[in-house]
C-alpha positions as CSV (number, residue, x, y, z in Angstrom):
1,X,0.1,-87.9,-27.9
2,X,0.1,-86.0,-24.7
3,X,-2.4,-87.0,-21.9
4,X,-3.7,-85.5,-18.7
5,X,-5.4,-86.9,-15.7
6,X,-9.1,-86.0,-15.5
7,X,-11.0,-87.0,-12.4
8,X,-14.5,-88.2,-13.1
9,X,-17.8,-89.1,-11.3
10,X,-18.5,-92.8,-11.6
11,X,-21.6,-94.9,-11.1
12,X,-20.7,-98.4,-9.9
13,X,-22.4,-101.6,-9.0
14,X,-21.0,-103.6,-6.1
15,X,-21.8,-107.2,-5.9
16,X,-22.3,-109.1,-2.7
17,X,-18.9,-110.8,-3.3
18,X,-17.3,-107.3,-3.2
19,X,-16.5,-107.0,-6.9
20,X,-16.9,-103.5,-8.3
21,X,-18.3,-102.9,-11.8
22,X,-18.2,-99.3,-13.2
23,X,-21.4,-98.7,-15.2
24,X,-20.9,-95.1,-16.4
25,X,-18.9,-92.0,-15.7
26,X,-19.4,-88.3,-16.1
27,X,-16.6,-86.4,-17.9
28,X,-15.6,-82.9,-16.9
29,X,-17.7,-81.3,-19.6
30,X,-20.8,-83.2,-18.4
31,X,-20.8,-85.9,-21.0
32,X,-21.9,-89.3,-19.6
33,X,-20.2,-92.4,-21.1
34,X,-21.7,-95.8,-20.6
35,X,-19.4,-98.7,-19.9
36,X,-20.4,-101.3,-22.5
37,X,-18.2,-104.0,-21.1
38,X,-15.7,-104.7,-18.4
39,X,-12.7,-106.4,-19.9
40,X,-10.2,-106.7,-17.0
41,X,-9.4,-105.4,-13.5
42,X,-5.9,-105.3,-12.0
43,X,-3.6,-103.2,-9.8
44,X,-1.6,-100.9,-12.1
45,X,0.0,-97.6,-12.5
46,X,-0.8,-95.0,-15.1
47,X,2.4,-94.6,-17.0
48,X,0.9,-91.8,-19.1
49,X,-0.4,-89.4,-16.4
50,X,0.9,-90.7,-13.1
51,X,-1.1,-92.3,-10.3
52,X,-1.8,-95.8,-9.3
53,X,-4.7,-98.0,-8.1
54,X,-7.1,-100.4,-9.6
55,X,-7.2,-100.2,-13.4
56,X,-10.4,-101.1,-15.1
57,X,-10.0,-101.9,-18.7
58,X,-13.5,-101.1,-20.2
59,X,-15.2,-100.9,-23.6
60,X,-16.7,-97.4,-24.3
61,X,-18.2,-96.4,-27.6
62,X,-16.5,-99.5,-29.2
63,X,-13.0,-98.6,-27.9
64,X,-10.9,-100.0,-25.2
65,X,-10.2,-97.4,-22.5
66,X,-8.7,-97.4,-19.0
67,X,-10.6,-96.1,-15.9
68,X,-8.6,-95.9,-12.6
69,X,-9.8,-96.1,-9.0
70,X,-7.1,-94.3,-7.1
71,X,-8.2,-94.9,-3.5
72,X,-11.8,-93.8,-4.1
73,X,-10.9,-91.0,-6.6
74,X,-11.6,-92.1,-10.2
75,X,-9.8,-90.8,-13.2
76,X,-9.3,-91.3,-17.0
77,X,-6.3,-90.5,-19.2
78,X,-7.6,-87.8,-21.4
79,X,-6.0,-86.5,-24.6
80,X,-4.6,-83.0,-24.5
81,X,-6.1,-80.9,-27.3
């Protein structure tokens, strides 16, 4: 399935130890998705749409998804319809 890079607005919590926790993001159509759980954080590249940075593996609507922080610009790998 083809994917495209979609930049999103993200609400985050930053703890005093510096850890960043994404809480929700707003998709390009205005839909807000709540992050139910943060599963993992690591440096990684998006092999589907290009780009690299910090990859947050999160649970959204019961599904595992990736949310990327590319030097302050956040994106998701969206399906092309």
